[in-house]
C-alpha positions in Angstrom: 0.0 0.0 0.0 1.4 3.4 -1.0 2.1 6.0 1.6 -0.4 8.3 0.2 -3.2 5.7 0.3 -2.3 4.8 3.8 -2.3 9.0 5.0 -5.6 9.0 3.2 -7.2 6.1 4.6 -5.8 7.4 8.3 -7.4 10.7 7.2 -11.0 9.6 6.6 -10.5 7.2 9.6 -10.2 9.9 11.5 -13.0 12.0 10.9 -11.8 14.9 12.5 -8.8 16.2 11.0 -8.9 19.3 13.2 -7.5 17.2 16.2 -4.3 16.5 14.2 -3.5 20.6 14.2 -3.9 20.7 17.6 -1.1 20.3 20.3 -2.1 18.3 23.8 -4.2 18.3 25.8 -6.7 19.6 22.9 -5.6 17.7 19.8 -2.7 15.0 19.3 -0.2 17.2 17.2 2.9 17.3 19.1 5.0 20.5 21.3 5.7 23.1 18.0 9.0 23.8 17.5 9.2 26.9 15.7 8.2 28.3 19.3 11.7 28.9 20.4 13.2 30.9 17.3 14.1 34.2 19.9 12.7 37.2 17.9 10.6 35.3 15.4 7.8 33.2 17.5 8.6 34.0 20.8 5.6 36.1 21.1 2.0 34.8 21.4 -1.2 36.1 19.2 -3.2 35.2 22.8 -2.7 36.1 26.6 -1.2 33.6 28.5 0.3 31.5 26.1 4.0 31.2 26.9 4.6 28.1 24.9 2.5 29.4 21.7 0.2 26.7 22.3 -2.5 28.9 21.6 -1.4 30.4 18.4 0.1 27.3 16.8 -3.3 25.7 17.1 -5.8 28.5 15.7 -3.0 29.5 12.7 -2.8 25.6 11.3 -4.4 24.1 8.2 -5.5 21.2 7.1 -4.4 20.5 3.4 -5.1 16.7 2.1 -2.4 16.1 -0.9 -4.6 13.8 -2.8 -2.4 11.6 -5.0 -3.8 8.0 -5.5 -7.1 6.6 -7.3 -8.4 5.6 -4.0 -7.9 9.5 -3.0 -9.7 10.7 -5.4 -12.5 8.1 -5.3 -13.0 10.1 -1.9 -12.3 13.6 -2.5 -15.5 14.8 -1.8 -15.5 12.5 1.6 -11.9 14.1 2.4 -13.4 17.9 1.3 -16.3 17.8 3.8 -14.3 16.9 6.6 -14.0 19.7 9.3 -10.6 21.3 9.6 -9.8 21.1 5.7 -8.7 24.4 4.6 -7.9 23.2 0.6 -7.0 20.2 -1.2 -3.5 19.5 -3.0 -3.6 17.2 -6.2 -0.3 15.1 -7.0 -0.7 14.2 -10.8 2.5 12.6 -10.8 1.7 10.4 -8.2 -1.4 9.6 -9.2 -0.3 8.6 -12.3 1.8 6.3 -11.1 -0.6 4.8 -9.0 -3.3 4.7 -11.9 -0.5 2.7 -14.3 -0.4 5.9 -16.2 3.3 6.3 -17.7 4.2 9.8 -16.4 4.9 12.7 -19.5 4.7 16.3 -19.3 3.3 18.1 -22.1 1.2 16.6 -25.2 -2.1 15.5 -24.9 -3.0 14.0 -20.9 -4.4 10.9 -20.2 -7.8 10.9 -20.4 -7.7 9.0 -16.8 -6.0 11.9 -15.3 -8.4 14.4 -17.2 -11.0 12.7 -15.6 -9.2 12.5 -12.1 -8.6 16.0 -12.5 -12.0 16.4 -12.8 -13.3 14.8 -10.0 -10.6 16.5 -7.3 -11.7 20.0 -9.1 -15.8 19.2 -8.4 -14.9 18.0 -4.9 -13.1 21.0 -4.1 -15.7 23.2 -5.9 -18.4 21.5 -4.1 -17.2 22.3 -0.5 -15.5 25.7 -1.4 -11.9 24.5 -0.5 -9.4 26.4 -2.6 -7.3 24.1 -4.6 -3.0 23.3 -5.7 -1.7 21.5 -8.2 -4.5 21.6 -10.4 -4.6 22.8 -13.7 -6.1 21.4 -16.9 -5.8 24.6 -18.6 -4.7 28.1 -18.4 -8.5 28.9 -19.9 -10.3 27.3 -17.3 
């Protein structure tokens, strides 16, 4: 099982991705290492937040990267989850997972176009910004 499929299935099994963005005791994310950058991130945006836990909890976005056939099949379910801020598509890894020979330029494989269409529709349905997604500069 590919790493992407494994993470996608884990993500779907969580049903609450926001728990991954919160530090303990509110979630399961580890203590944020960026709080130790003097002069850059040693000041919290919130009172009584000496270790920036509240700042790092409130200012994190979950962006699932969909790069497998299974991920595309579940794009609407992923996009619908509370806490998802955007969706990212990995066309190269998707092509490998789908058995498509990766190529740059030329006419895209119809299976890639279909996957990108599903990805775009899933993002649009749940008003999620999309990354790594271009079919045409005119669309």
